[in-house]
C-alpha positions as CSV (number, residue, x, y, z in Angstrom):
1,X,68.5,19.7,10.1
2,X,67.8,16.4,11.6
3,X,66.6,13.8,9.2
4,X,65.8,10.6,11.0
5,X,62.9,8.2,11.5
6,X,61.9,5.8,14.3
7,X,63.9,3.2,12.4
8,X,67.0,5.4,12.4
9,X,66.4,6.2,16.1
10,X,66.4,2.4,16.8
11,X,69.6,2.1,14.9
12,X,71.1,4.9,16.9
13,X,70.1,3.2,20.1
14,X,71.7,0.0,18.9
15,X,74.9,1.8,18.0
16,X,74.9,3.6,21.4
17,X,74.4,0.3,23.2
18,X,77.2,-1.3,21.1
19,X,79.6,1.4,22.1
20,X,78.6,1.1,25.8
21,X,79.1,-2.7,25.6
22,X,82.8,-2.1,24.8
23,X,84.8,-0.9,27.7
24,X,86.7,1.3,25.4
25,X,85.0,1.9,22.0
26,X,88.4,3.1,20.5
27,X,89.6,-0.5,20.8
28,X,87.0,-1.7,18.3
29,X,88.8,0.2,15.5
30,X,92.3,-0.9,16.4
31,X,92.0,-4.6,15.5
32,X,93.6,-5.8,12.2
33,X,90.2,-7.4,11.1
34,X,88.3,-4.1,11.6
35,X,86.2,-3.4,8.6
36,X,83.3,-4.6,6.5
37,X,83.9,-7.8,4.5
38,X,81.9,-9.4,1.8
39,X,80.4,-12.7,3.2
40,X,80.1,-14.6,-0.1
41,X,81.1,-14.4,-3.8
42,X,79.1,-12.4,-6.4
43,X,77.7,-10.1,-3.7
44,X,75.7,-7.1,-4.6
45,X,76.4,-4.3,-2.1
46,X,73.7,-1.8,-1.3
47,X,74.2,1.2,1.1
48,X,71.2,2.7,2.7
49,X,71.2,6.1,4.5
50,X,69.6,5.9,8.0
51,X,70.0,9.5,9.2
52,X,72.2,12.0,10.9
53,X,72.3,14.1,14.1
54,X,75.2,16.3,13.1
55,X,75.7,20.0,13.0
56,X,78.6,19.7,10.6
57,X,77.9,18.8,6.9
58,X,79.6,15.7,5.7
59,X,79.7,13.5,2.6
60,X,79.9,9.7,2.7
61,X,81.7,7.9,-0.2
62,X,82.2,4.3,-1.1
63,X,85.9,3.7,-1.9
64,X,86.8,0.8,-4.2
65,X,90.5,0.0,-3.6
66,X,90.3,-2.8,-6.1
67,X,89.6,-0.2,-8.8
68,X,92.5,2.2,-8.3
69,X,91.0,3.6,-5.1
70,X,88.1,5.1,-7.0
71,X,85.3,6.5,-4.9
72,X,81.6,7.0,-5.4
73,X,80.0,9.9,-3.5
74,X,76.9,8.3,-1.8
75,X,75.2,10.8,0.6
76,X,75.4,14.3,2.0
77,X,74.2,14.0,5.6
78,X,72.1,17.2,5.4
79,X,70.4,16.5,2.1
80,X,70.1,12.7,1.9
81,X,66.6,11.2,2.5
82,X,66.3,8.5,5.1
83,X,66.1,5.1,3.4
84,X,67.7,6.5,0.2
85,X,70.0,3.8,-1.2
86,X,72.8,3.3,-3.7
87,X,73.9,0.0,-5.2
88,X,77.6,-0.5,-5.9
89,X,78.4,-0.7,-9.6
90,X,80.2,-4.0,-9.4
91,X,79.9,-7.4,-7.6
92,X,82.2,-8.2,-4.7
93,X,83.9,-11.5,-3.9
94,X,83.9,-13.3,-0.5
95,X,86.3,-11.7,1.9
96,X,86.7,-8.5,-0.1
97,X,86.8,-5.4,2.1
98,X,84.2,-2.6,1.6
99,X,85.6,0.8,2.6
100,X,84.2,4.2,3.1
101,X,85.3,7.8,3.6
102,X,83.4,10.5,5.4
103,X,84.5,14.0,4.6
104,X,83.4,17.0,6.6
105,X,82.8,19.8,4.0
106,X,81.3,22.4,6.4
107,X,82.2,22.8,10.0
108,X,85.4,20.9,11.2
109,X,86.8,20.2,7.7
110,X,88.3,16.8,8.1
111,X,88.2,13.4,6.3
112,X,88.0,9.9,7.9
113,X,88.5,6.6,6.1
114,X,87.8,3.0,7.2
115,X,91.0,1.8,5.6
116,X,93.3,4.2,7.6
117,X,93.9,2.6,11.0
118,X,94.1,5.9,12.9
119,X,90.7,6.9,11.5
120,X,88.9,3.6,12.3
121,X,87.8,4.8,15.8
122,X,85.6,7.4,14.0
123,X,83.5,4.4,12.7
124,X,81.3,2.2,14.9
125,X,80.5,-1.1,13.0
126,X,77.9,-3.6,14.1
127,X,78.4,-6.7,12.1
128,X,76.3,-9.0,14.3
129,X,74.3,-9.8,11.2
130,X,76.9,-10.3,8.4
131,X,74.3,-9.6,5.7
132,X,73.2,-6.2,7.1
133,X,76.0,-4.2,8.7
134,X,75.2,-1.0,10.6
135,X,77.7,1.8,10.6
136,X,77.8,5.0,12.6
137,X,80.3,7.8,12.2
138,X,81.7,10.3,14.7
139,X,82.4,13.6,12.8
140,X,84.8,15.2,15.3
141,X,88.3,13.6,15.4
142,X,89.1,11.5,18.5
143,X,89.9,12.1,21.3
144,X,87.5,15.1,21.0
145,X,83.8,14.9,20.1
146,X,81.0,13.3,21.9
147,X,81.7,9.8,20.6
148,X,78.1,9.1,19.8
149,X,78.7,7.8,16.2
150,X,75.4,9.3,15.1
151,X,76.7,12.0,12.7
152,X,76.2,9.7,9.8
153,X,74.3,6.4,10.1
154,X,74.0,3.9,7.3
155,X,73.4,0.2,6.5
156,X,75.5,-2.0,4.2
157,X,73.5,-4.9,2.8
158,X,74.9,-7.9,0.9
159,X,72.6,-9.8,-1.5
160,X,73.5,-12.8,-3.6
161,X,73.6,-12.4,-7.3
162,X,73.4,-15.3,-9.8
163,X,76.2,-15.2,-12.3
164,X,75.7,-17.3,-15.4
165,X,78.1,-20.1,-16.0
166,X,80.5,-19.6,-19.0
167,X,78.7,-22.4,-20.8
168,X,75.4,-20.7,-20.4
169,X,76.7,-17.5,-22.0
170,X,78.1,-19.5,-25.0
171,X,74.7,-21.3,-25.4
172,X,72.9,-17.9,-25.2
173,X,75.3,-16.4,-27.8
174,X,74.8,-19.4,-30.2
175,X,71.0,-19.0,-29.8
176,X,71.3,-15.4,-30.8
177,X,73.4,-16.3,-33.9
178,X,70.7,-18.9,-34.9
179,X,68.0,-16.3,-34.6
180,X,69.8,-13.8,-36.7
181,X,70.5,-16.4,-39.4
182,X,66.9,-17.4,-39.6
183,X,65.8,-13.8,-40.0
184,X,68.2,-13.3,-42.9
185,X,66.9,-16.4,-44.7
């Protein structure tokens, strides 16, 4: 089942061009700075499913290494709707790494993770816009597979979130206390 839209097709084309632009796309995953990094403090992270052209069935998960490597299953590539999105349950700080796993659950039976250096070549990351990062996944382990990185395609978006200053929280709390006192009187 192929679930994609013209937007996802454009993303696929961009990812294909990005992999052609590198003489050897495997090199893109071997650098120590490989990955997705939060561009500012108090960032809300949203992951949007763009589509899949895979025969194998896979599951994309967000891995939070800051919280005991907990993971949140996001999308199944054969049942997720294009433009379906999930917002991470916490805010991220500047420079914090955002990691994913992609597990093949029907077909090749394998798991890839952005935080494992030997798996990084399975992911094609376009961070030319640091607020909207495109990611494509190859679901057959290198050096095999077609290296098209279109077996799972998703977008990671960072949005700023206002966090109240500690003084504002204290003021809010004292206001609530005053309201409750007035009601009792």
